[in-house]
Backbone as CSV, one residue per row, in Angstrom:
resi,resn,N_x,N_y,N_z,CA_x,CA_y,CA_z,C_x,C_y,C_z
1,UNK,-29.952,4.685,-10.852,-28.637,4.131,-10.600,-27.589,5.038,-11.239
2,UNK,-26.623,5.450,-10.440,-25.560,6.331,-10.920,-24.366,5.490,-11.336
3,UNK,-23.856,5.746,-12.508,-22.694,5.024,-13.008,-21.451,5.887,-12.820
4,UNK,-20.484,5.371,-12.082,-19.236,6.099,-11.848,-18.138,5.431,-12.666
5,UNK,-17.476,6.184,-13.523,-16.388,5.588,-14.298,-15.239,5.187,-13.379
6,UNK,-14.672,4.052,-13.660,-13.519,3.583,-12.889,-12.264,4.177,-13.501
7,UNK,-11.828,5.263,-12.938,-10.685,5.979,-13.488,-9.672,6.205,-12.374
8,UNK,-8.467,5.711,-12.594,-7.405,5.900,-11.611,-6.230,6.586,-12.299
9,UNK,-5.652,7.562,-11.619,-4.521,8.295,-12.185,-3.419,8.391,-11.130
10,UNK,-2.206,8.120,-11.552,-1.029,8.289,-10.711,-0.271,9.495,-11.249
11,UNK,0.120,10.396,-10.371,0.937,11.527,-10.815,1.992,11.828,-9.762
12,UNK,3.052,12.466,-10.193,4.122,12.821,-9.263,4.786,14.110,-9.711
13,UNK,5.344,14.802,-8.738,6.110,16.012,-8.974,7.370,15.906,-8.125
14,UNK,8.526,16.034,-8.757,9.777,15.946,-8.011,9.872,17.066,-6.984
15,UNK,10.306,16.710,-5.790,10.527,17.691,-4.723,11.961,18.196,-4.780
16,UNK,12.894,17.293,-5.074,14.312,17.661,-5.156,14.561,18.527,-6.390
17,UNK,15.618,19.292,-6.323,16.018,20.113,-7.454,16.700,19.252,-8.510
18,UNK,16.520,19.551,-9.786,17.175,18.764,-10.833,18.690,18.697,-10.695
19,UNK,19.282,19.708,-10.092,20.744,19.725,-9.936,21.228,18.647,-8.963
20,UNK,20.316,18.085,-8.166,20.710,17.039,-7.228,20.969,15.710,-7.931
21,UNK,20.504,15.579,-9.157,20.794,14.397,-9.966,21.795,14.787,-11.036
22,UNK,22.929,14.170,-11.001,23.954,14.464,-11.992,24.737,13.193,-12.267
23,UNK,25.563,13.230,-13.275,26.415,12.076,-13.584,27.374,11.778,-12.430
24,UNK,27.717,12.819,-11.680,28.647,12.658,-10.564,28.058,11.758,-9.470
25,UNK,26.752,11.818,-9.238,26.123,11.027,-8.178,25.385,9.797,-8.715
26,UNK,25.556,9.513,-9.982,24.807,8.416,-10.612,25.032,7.069,-9.952
27,UNK,26.191,6.859,-9.359,26.492,5.578,-8.709,26.345,5.632,-7.187
28,UNK,25.916,6.752,-6.675,25.725,6.913,-5.236,24.300,6.499,-4.878
29,UNK,24.146,5.267,-4.424,22.828,4.690,-4.168,22.028,5.501,-3.160
30,UNK,22.656,5.939,-2.081,21.928,6.704,-1.068,21.370,8.009,-1.629
31,UNK,22.146,8.686,-2.474,21.674,9.927,-3.078,20.522,9.647,-4.027
32,UNK,20.650,8.613,-4.833,19.591,8.267,-5.790,18.309,7.906,-5.051
33,UNK,18.416,7.111,-3.991,17.220,6.701,-3.248,16.607,7.845,-2.446
34,UNK,17.357,8.920,-2.247,16.813,10.048,-1.491,15.997,11.006,-2.364
35,UNK,15.946,10.765,-3.661,15.160,11.619,-4.553,13.683,11.404,-4.248
36,UNK,13.013,12.462,-3.843,11.616,12.354,-3.443,10.701,13.080,-4.415
37,UNK,9.460,12.623,-4.413,8.433,13.249,-5.230,7.145,13.294,-4.434
38,UNK,6.316,14.272,-4.746,4.971,14.311,-4.196,4.155,13.387,-5.102
39,UNK,3.657,12.311,-4.528,2.966,11.262,-5.278,1.477,11.323,-4.946
40,UNK,0.647,11.319,-5.986,-0.797,11.429,-5.802,-1.510,10.334,-6.577
41,UNK,-2.477,9.706,-5.915,-3.371,8.756,-6.581,-4.745,9.414,-6.589
42,UNK,-5.314,9.537,-7.772,-6.625,10.139,-7.929,-7.593,9.086,-8.452
43,UNK,-8.730,8.947,-7.779,-9.792,8.030,-8.214,-11.002,8.856,-8.606
44,UNK,-11.422,8.688,-9.850,-12.600,9.413,-10.341,-12.528,10.910,-10.030
45,UNK,-11.389,11.504,-10.322,-11.137,12.939,-10.161,-11.123,13.425,-8.716
46,UNK,-10.986,12.527,-7.750,-10.857,12.918,-6.349,-9.556,12.354,-5.801
47,UNK,-8.822,13.168,-5.049,-7.557,12.709,-4.478,-7.849,11.632,-3.443
48,UNK,-7.275,10.471,-3.681,-7.446,9.325,-2.790,-6.265,9.193,-1.834
49,UNK,-5.061,9.496,-2.344,-3.831,9.322,-1.574,-2.831,10.346,-2.056
50,UNK,-2.138,10.996,-1.112,-1.109,11.961,-1.486,-0.035,11.961,-0.403
51,UNK,1.208,11.784,-0.811,2.319,11.798,0.127,3.615,12.046,-0.628
52,UNK,4.650,12.431,0.105,5.977,12.487,-0.510,6.634,11.139,-0.242
53,UNK,7.315,10.627,-1.235,7.971,9.334,-1.089,9.196,9.252,-1.969
54,UNK,10.116,8.324,-1.639,11.289,8.114,-2.498,10.814,7.492,-3.806
55,UNK,10.768,8.293,-4.833,10.100,7.904,-6.080,10.801,6.744,-6.793
56,UNK,12.115,6.645,-6.682,12.796,5.547,-7.371,12.582,4.216,-6.653
57,UNK,12.381,4.246,-5.351,11.994,3.025,-4.632,10.608,2.575,-5.091
58,UNK,9.701,3.543,-5.228,8.357,3.219,-5.713,8.445,2.626,-7.116
59,UNK,9.229,3.268,-7.976,9.369,2.774,-9.348,9.910,1.351,-9.369
60,UNK,10.906,1.072,-8.546,11.478,-0.275,-8.490,10.412,-1.295,-8.083
61,UNK,9.649,-0.990,-7.056,8.584,-1.894,-6.610,7.529,-2.072,-7.689
62,UNK,7.137,-0.968,-8.311,6.102,-1.034,-9.350,6.593,-1.825,-10.557
63,UNK,7.845,-1.632,-10.942,8.419,-2.363,-12.085,8.426,-3.867,-11.816
64,UNK,8.841,-4.251,-10.611,8.858,-5.680,-10.254,7.449,-6.261,-10.239
65,UNK,6.489,-5.483,-9.737,5.097,-5.942,-9.739,4.578,-6.073,-11.168
66,UNK,4.881,-5.106,-11.997,4.415,-5.107,-13.389,4.911,-6.344,-14.123
67,UNK,6.132,-6.794,-13.824,6.656,-8.006,-14.464,5.807,-9.225,-14.110
68,UNK,5.182,-9.234,-12.921,4.367,-10.360,-12.477,2.875,-10.152,-12.721
69,UNK,2.472,-8.979,-13.176,1.048,-8.649,-13.235,0.273,-9.393,-14.317
70,UNK,0.961,-10.084,-15.206,0.263,-10.872,-16.218,-0.204,-12.207,-15.668
71,UNK,0.199,-12.514,-14.453,-0.181,-13.781,-13.820,-1.670,-13.764,-13.482
72,UNK,-2.233,-14.945,-13.399,-3.629,-15.101,-12.983,-3.610,-15.880,-11.682
73,UNK,-4.119,-15.397,-10.623,-4.706,-14.071,-10.425,-3.627,-12.990,-10.340
74,UNK,-4.038,-11.760,-10.595,-3.110,-10.631,-10.530,-2.651,-10.478,-9.074
75,UNK,-1.331,-10.410,-8.851,-0.841,-10.296,-7.470,-1.105,-8.907,-6.883
76,UNK,-1.150,-8.837,-5.569,-1.281,-7.556,-4.881,0.024,-6.774,-5.046
77,UNK,-0.077,-5.462,-5.012,1.097,-4.594,-5.103,1.336,-3.979,-3.734
78,UNK,2.563,-4.073,-3.244,2.956,-3.451,-1.985,4.270,-2.718,-2.218
79,UNK,4.348,-1.482,-1.777,5.572,-0.689,-1.898,6.093,-0.393,-0.507
80,UNK,7.288,-0.868,-0.234,7.947,-0.630,1.053,9.075,0.360,0.855
81,UNK,9.557,0.939,1.923,10.670,1.867,1.867,11.782,1.374,2.777
82,UNK,13.028,1.649,2.389,14.147,1.289,3.255,14.150,2.141,4.516
83,UNK,13.385,3.240,4.517,13.301,4.109,5.691,12.491,3.481,6.815
84,UNK,11.655,2.495,6.485,10.777,1.882,7.468,10.969,0.378,7.448
85,UNK,10.686,-0.256,8.568,10.718,-1.713,8.654,9.520,-2.257,7.877
86,UNK,9.771,-3.156,6.933,8.710,-3.665,6.065,7.542,-4.275,6.828
87,UNK,7.818,-4.980,7.893,6.757,-5.723,8.558,6.124,-4.952,9.705
88,UNK,6.910,-4.201,10.438,6.353,-3.474,11.568,5.604,-2.223,11.132
89,UNK,6.166,-1.470,10.222,5.546,-0.223,9.778,4.492,-0.457,8.696
90,UNK,4.649,-1.515,7.917,3.722,-1.779,6.824,4.163,-1.090,5.547
91,UNK,3.450,-1.374,4.502,3.766,-0.815,3.195,3.371,0.656,3.129
92,UNK,4.096,1.425,2.313,3.729,2.814,2.055,2.412,2.819,1.273
93,UNK,2.356,1.963,0.251,1.175,1.851,-0.611,0.912,0.372,-0.850
94,UNK,-0.345,-0.009,-0.760,-0.760,-1.369,-1.125,-1.974,-1.261,-2.022
95,UNK,-1.988,-2.025,-3.085,-3.146,-2.107,-3.964,-3.470,-3.582,-4.147
96,UNK,-4.668,-3.945,-3.766,-5.084,-5.324,-3.818,-6.195,-5.467,-4.859
97,UNK,-5.952,-6.257,-5.899,-6.966,-6.385,-6.957,-8.191,-7.151,-6.466
98,UNK,-9.323,-6.755,-6.983,-10.553,-7.506,-6.710,-11.421,-7.425,-7.953
99,UNK,-12.274,-8.396,-8.089,-13.143,-8.462,-9.274,-14.566,-8.640,-8.859
């Protein structure tokens, strides 16, 4: 019997240039939401998912999920984008807990 460690890693690399974020655009919602990153999910040292996505939208969804994640049972996580219709296109990322 082979034992595989359950290891998940999330990583990101900004695609936009740092100069695109400044105090001047701090209140410009469209500019802030357009900041993209190459987002990767790695399971047991193998790339499971990789895409570019609006990273602050992902962060907002993840933060809201994290606030509820202490609940029993742990709720599913779904990340939607304003670029796509939530119901017709589906979530960018979904993680459904199982035990």
